[in-house]
Z-matrix of the N, CA and C atoms (Angstrom, degrees):
N
C 1 1.446
C 2 1.524 1 110.19
N 3 1.290 2 117.00 1 137.14
C 4 1.461 3 122.46 2 177.03
C 5 1.522 4 108.79 3 -89.77
N 6 1.297 5 114.97 4 82.92
C 7 1.460 6 122.02 5 -172.99
C 8 1.528 7 113.30 6 -69.34
N 9 1.324 8 117.18 7 -32.42
C 10 1.462 9 121.37 8 -172.96
C 11 1.523 10 111.52 9 -108.16
N 12 1.328 11 114.96 10 147.76
C 13 1.464 12 121.99 11 172.98
C 14 1.520 13 108.18 12 -126.71
N 15 1.323 14 115.16 13 125.81
C 16 1.462 15 120.69 14 174.60
C 17 1.520 16 106.00 15 -91.41
N 18 1.322 17 116.51 16 117.68
C 19 1.456 18 122.51 17 -175.67
C 20 1.523 19 109.05 18 -97.36
N 21 1.345 20 115.57 19 135.16
C 22 1.465 21 119.69 20 177.16
C 23 1.522 22 110.15 21 -148.17
N 24 1.324 23 114.99 22 161.43
C 25 1.462 24 121.94 23 176.83
C 26 1.521 25 109.53 24 -102.95
N 27 1.320 26 115.47 25 138.82
C 28 1.457 27 121.61 26 174.56
C 29 1.519 28 106.61 27 -146.39
N 30 1.318 29 116.10 28 118.13
C 31 1.470 30 121.88 29 -178.11
C 32 1.529 31 112.05 30 52.76
N 33 1.333 32 115.15 31 48.51
C 34 1.463 33 123.42 32 176.48
C 35 1.527 34 114.14 33 61.40
N 36 1.319 35 116.91 34 24.74
C 37 1.466 36 123.12 35 175.51
C 38 1.527 37 107.79 36 -125.84
N 39 1.324 38 116.46 37 144.26
C 40 1.454 39 120.68 38 173.29
C 41 1.527 40 109.06 39 -84.79
N 42 1.311 41 115.12 40 139.90
C 43 1.457 42 123.44 41 174.75
C 44 1.528 43 107.54 42 -133.33
N 45 1.319 44 115.44 43 165.77
C 46 1.460 45 118.07 44 173.99
C 47 1.512 46 110.38 45 -143.80
N 48 1.320 47 113.03 46 158.48
C 49 1.462 48 122.36 47 177.24
C 50 1.521 49 106.22 48 -124.26
N 51 1.316 50 116.90 49 124.74
C 52 1.459 51 120.67 50 177.35
C 53 1.527 52 110.25 51 -72.06
N 54 1.339 53 114.83 52 145.57
C 55 1.461 54 121.87 53 173.70
C 56 1.522 55 108.18 54 -141.65
N 57 1.306 56 115.69 55 140.84
C 58 1.462 57 120.12 56 -179.06
C 59 1.523 58 111.72 57 -79.59
N 60 1.330 59 117.11 58 -31.89
C 61 1.460 60 120.63 59 -177.39
C 62 1.521 61 110.61 60 -125.59
N 63 1.317 62 115.54 61 161.73
C 64 1.457 63 120.10 62 177.92
C 65 1.529 64 110.10 63 -65.48
N 66 1.318 65 117.46 64 -37.01
C 67 1.460 66 120.61 65 179.08
C 68 1.536 67 111.00 66 -61.64
N 69 1.330 68 116.54 67 -43.39
C 70 1.476 69 120.23 68 176.61
C 71 1.523 70 110.95 69 -61.69
N 72 1.327 71 116.15 70 -41.58
C 73 1.463 72 120.84 71 -179.83
C 74 1.521 73 110.58 72 -64.34
N 75 1.311 74 117.50 73 -42.73
C 76 1.463 75 121.29 74 179.11
C 77 1.524 76 111.16 75 -65.05
N 78 1.327 77 117.03 76 -37.82
C 79 1.464 78 120.70 77 176.39
C 80 1.522 79 110.55 78 -64.99
N 81 1.322 80 117.69 79 -42.91
C 82 1.465 81 121.38 80 178.25
C 83 1.525 82 110.46 81 -63.45
N 84 1.322 83 117.07 82 -40.75
C 85 1.462 84 120.88 83 178.54
C 86 1.523 85 110.41 84 -63.34
N 87 1.313 86 117.15 85 -43.16
C 88 1.467 87 121.08 86 177.97
C 89 1.527 88 111.19 87 -62.39
N 90 1.321 89 116.34 88 -39.07
C 91 1.469 90 120.36 89 177.87
C 92 1.531 91 110.50 90 -63.95
N 93 1.319 92 117.07 91 -41.06
C 94 1.469 93 120.57 92 178.93
C 95 1.528 94 111.57 93 -63.05
N 96 1.327 95 117.06 94 -30.63
C 97 1.464 96 120.53 95 178.54
C 98 1.523 97 111.89 96 -63.33
N 99 1.317 98 117.43 97 -21.85
C 100 1.472 99 121.38 98 -179.21
C 101 1.527 100 112.91 99 -90.60
N 102 1.314 101 117.59 100 -5.17
C 103 1.461 102 121.49 101 -177.03
C 104 1.521 103 110.03 102 -103.06
N 105 1.319 104 116.10 103 119.38
C 106 1.459 105 121.37 104 -176.08
C 107 1.520 106 113.14 105 -63.04
N 108 1.313 107 117.75 106 -38.15
C 109 1.469 108 120.53 107 -173.74
C 110 1.525 109 113.98 108 -81.21
N 111 1.315 110 118.01 109 -12.31
C 112 1.466 111 121.42 110 -179.55
C 113 1.527 112 109.22 111 -115.47
N 114 1.329 113 115.15 112 134.70
C 115 1.457 114 121.23 113 -176.63
C 116 1.528 115 109.62 114 -112.10
N 117 1.333 116 117.80 115 107.32
C 118 1.457 117 120.37 116 -178.48
C 119 1.525 118 111.74 117 -67.31
N 120 1.327 119 116.09 118 139.13
C 121 1.459 120 122.07 119 -179.84
C 122 1.532 121 110.17 120 -108.51
N 123 1.325 122 117.18 121 -45.52
C 124 1.456 123 120.15 122 179.08
C 125 1.512 124 112.45 123 160.45
N 126 1.316 125 115.56 124 -165.02
C 127 1.463 126 122.62 125 -174.80
C 128 1.529 127 109.34 126 -124.12
N 129 1.316 128 115.67 127 130.09
C 130 1.454 129 122.65 128 176.50
C 131 1.519 130 108.93 129 -105.06
N 132 1.328 131 116.17 130 131.03
C 133 1.463 132 123.04 131 177.42
C 134 1.529 133 107.14 132 -103.20
N 135 1.325 134 116.96 133 108.65
C 136 1.462 135 121.53 134 -175.63
C 137 1.534 136 112.83 135 -68.51
N 138 1.311 137 117.98 136 -25.40
C 139 1.462 138 120.11 137 -179.12
C 140 1.527 139 110.80 138 -73.00
N 141 1.327 140 116.89 139 -45.47
C 142 1.466 141 120.83 140 -178.30
C 143 1.525 142 112.30 141 -94.51
N 144 1.330 143 116.44 142 -11.32
C 145 1.462 144 123.97 143 -176.08
C 146 1.527 145 112.01 144 59.38
N 147 1.330 146 115.99 145 33.43
C 148 1.456 147 121.79 146 176.60
C 149 1.517 148 110.00 147 -103.68
N 150 1.335 149 115.59 148 152.79
C 151 1.452 150 121.32 149 178.30
C 152 1.515 151 108.78 150 -120.78
N 153 1.334 152 116.20 151 134.09
C 154 1.458 153 122.80 152 178.98
C 155 1.521 154 107.89 153 -114.52
N 156 1.329 155 115.89 154 111.38
C 157 1.459 156 120.89 155 -178.45
C 158 1.516 157 111.17 156 -66.68
N 159 1.309 158 115.91 157 150.32
C 160 1.466 159 122.68 158 169.92
C 161 1.533 160 105.55 159 -57.34
N 162 1.353 161 119.33 160 144.95
C 163 1.471 162 121.46 161 -170.81
C 164 1.537 163 116.02 162 -50.57
N 165 1.321 164 119.14 163 -44.64
C 166 1.468 165 120.23 164 179.82
C 167 1.527 166 110.97 165 -66.17
N 168 1.310 167 116.57 166 -38.97
C 169 1.463 168 120.45 167 177.64
C 170 1.529 169 110.77 168 -69.83
N 171 1.320 170 117.60 169 -31.85
C 172 1.466 171 120.69 170 178.31
C 173 1.529 172 110.17 171 -62.41
N 174 1.329 173 116.81 172 -40.80
C 175 1.467 174 120.93 173 178.40
C 176 1.528 175 110.04 174 -61.25
N 177 1.341 176 116.46 175 -46.16
C 178 1.468 177 120.28 176 178.68
C 179 1.522 178 111.21 177 -64.14
N 180 1.324 179 116.40 178 -40.87
C 181 1.462 180 121.51 179 179.15
C 182 1.531 181 109.99 180 -62.05
N 183 1.326 182 116.60 181 -45.05
C 184 1.462 183 120.95 182 -178.98
C 185 1.530 184 111.82 183 -63.29
N 186 1.331 185 117.54 184 -31.83
C 187 1.461 186 121.76 185 -179.91
C 188 1.529 187 113.13 186 -82.72
N 189 1.314 188 117.13 187 -14.60
C 190 1.467 189 121.25 188 -179.74
C 191 1.529 190 109.05 189 -70.25
N 192 1.343 191 116.08 190 148.32
C 193 1.470 192 118.90 191 175.83
C 194 1.531 193 110.67 192 -60.71
N 195 1.315 194 115.35 193 151.59
C 196 1.466 195 121.58 194 -179.40
C 197 1.521 196 111.67 195 -53.41
N 198 1.338 197 117.46 196 -39.20
C 199 1.465 198 120.36 197 -178.31
C 200 1.527 199 112.43 198 -67.10
N 201 1.332 200 118.50 199 -16.22
C 202 1.471 201 121.57 200 174.70
C 203 1.525 202 111.43 201 -94.38
N 204 1.326 203 117.05 202 -31.24
C 205 1.463 204 120.36 203 -177.08
C 206 1.526 205 112.43 204 -62.04
N 207 1.308 206 117.25 205 -43.91
C 208 1.464 207 120.92 206 -178.85
C 209 1.515 208 112.80 207 -58.49
N 210 1.362 209 117.52 208 -54.28
C 211 1.467 210 119.16 209 179.12
C 212 1.527 211 112.99 210 -61.58
N 213 1.332 212 117.55 211 -37.52
C 214 1.471 213 119.71 212 178.88
C 215 1.525 214 110.56 213 -64.42
N 216 1.320 215 116.53 214 -44.97
C 217 1.461 216 120.65 215 178.14
C 218 1.513 217 111.89 216 -61.54
N 219 1.328 218 115.93 217 -43.61
C 220 1.466 219 120.00 218 178.77
C 221 1.525 220 111.37 219 -62.70
N 222 1.329 221 116.41 220 -42.99
C 223 1.470 222 119.63 221 -178.79
C 224 1.521 223 112.08 222 -64.31
N 225 1.319 224 116.75 223 -44.70
C 226 1.469 225 117.93 224 -175.92
C 227 1.525 226 110.55 225 -70.99
N 228 1.330 227 119.10 226 -34.65
C 229 1.465 228 118.80 227 177.02
C 230 1.532 229 110.50 228 -69.52
N 231 1.324 230 117.31 229 -35.02
C 232 1.470 231 120.44 230 175.97
C 233 1.529 232 110.14 231 -64.66
N 234 1.314 233 116.90 232 -42.78
C 235 1.467 234 121.36 233 177.84
C 236 1.528 235 109.58 234 -60.28
N 237 1.330 236 116.56 235 -46.85
C 238 1.468 237 120.43 236 -179.26
C 239 1.527 238 111.22 237 -61.38
N 240 1.320 239 116.99 238 -44.13
C 241 1.469 240 120.35 239 179.00
C 242 1.527 241 111.00 240 -62.88
N 243 1.322 242 116.73 241 -42.59
C 244 1.471 243 120.19 242 178.87
C 245 1.524 244 111.48 243 -63.31
N 246 1.306 245 116.94 244 -42.13
C 247 1.470 246 119.77 245 177.98
C 248 1.524 247 110.73 246 -60.65
N 249 1.311 248 116.50 247 -43.02
C 250 1.463 249 120.50 248 -178.12
C 251 1.523 250 111.72 249 -67.06
N 252 1.327 251 118.21 250 -29.91
C 253 1.465 252 121.75 251 -179.11
C 254 1.517 253 112.83 252 -81.50
N 255 1.322 254 117.78 253 -14.83
C 256 1.459 255 120.76 254 -172.21
C 257 1.511 256 115.51 255 -73.51
N 258 1.320 257 118.66 256 -25.63
C 259 1.447 258 112.20 257 -179.50
C 260 1.498 259 118.80 258 168.16
N 261 1.297 260 113.82 259 -146.21
C 262 1.454 261 126.81 260 -171.84
C 263 1.528 262 111.86 261 -58.77
N 264 1.344 263 117.58 262 121.83
C 265 1.453 264 120.06 263 179.85
C 266 1.529 265 114.09 264 -67.28
N 267 1.301 266 118.29 265 -10.68
C 268 1.458 267 120.51 266 179.62
C 269 1.530 268 112.56 267 -85.47
N 270 1.306 269 117.33 268 -16.61
C 271 1.459 270 121.17 269 -177.22
C 272 1.529 271 109.93 270 -111.11
N 273 1.363 272 118.13 271 140.32
C 274 1.460 273 118.66 272 172.63
C 275 1.523 274 109.27 273 -61.61
N 276 1.305 275 116.75 274 139.30
C 277 1.461 276 122.01 275 179.15
C 278 1.514 277 109.24 276 -104.93
N 279 1.326 278 116.86 277 160.07
C 280 1.452 279 120.29 278 -179.08
C 281 1.518 280 111.06 279 -136.08
N 282 1.314 281 113.96 280 158.44
C 283 1.451 282 121.94 281 171.39
C 284 1.523 283 106.87 282 -154.58
N 285 1.309 284 117.50 283 159.14
C 286 1.458 285 119.95 284 -177.84
C 287 1.518 286 110.75 285 -73.42
N 288 1.322 287 115.40 286 158.43
C 289 1.449 288 122.39 287 -174.94
C 290 1.525 289 111.10 288 -90.81
N 291 1.325 290 118.47 289 118.92
C 292 1.463 291 119.26 290 172.17
C 293 1.530 292 108.43 291 -64.74
N 294 1.282 293 117.59 292 139.30
C 295 1.454 294 122.82 293 -174.63
C 296 1.526 295 112.62 294 -56.68
N 297 1.332 296 117.82 295 -41.40
C 298 1.468 297 120.07 296 -176.40
C 299 1.510 298 112.03 297 -64.37
N 300 1.316 299 119.26 298 -40.31
C 301 1.462 300 121.66 299 -179.52
C 302 1.517 301 110.21 300 -71.65
N 303 1.308 302 117.67 301 -42.69
C 304 1.461 303 122.14 302 -177.15
C 305 1.509 304 112.01 303 -65.24
N 306 1.316 305 118.54 304 -37.15
C 307 1.462 306 120.54 305 -174.97
C 308 1.525 307 113.06 306 -96.10
N 309 1.314 308 118.76 307 -28.29
C 310 1.449 309 121.20 308 -175.34
C 311 1.520 310 112.04 309 -78.22
N 312 1.297 311 116.19 310 -45.87
C 313 1.461 312 119.50 311 -177.94
C 314 1.476 313 107.08 312 -111.74
């Protein structure tokens, strides 16, 4: 089972990469950090339905007021769930970027 999804932005669209383990997901996230054209967002765990922000985004998220953290968390988990429902686990999936997630973090 591909439990984890590594979420990233590419040309103002969200995409994800399936990973079977957290270690694989963390490696994929680290690889995305080295690519100029792709902006890593974080890792979604489909089993626990938790989202782990990329480290720089985590700092910004932690500094955001509580009233912003909830909606941001809800939006990114919704995006991750939608990406996972869209299709073939072998192909990167995409969805459009909600303005609040794209500009806030």
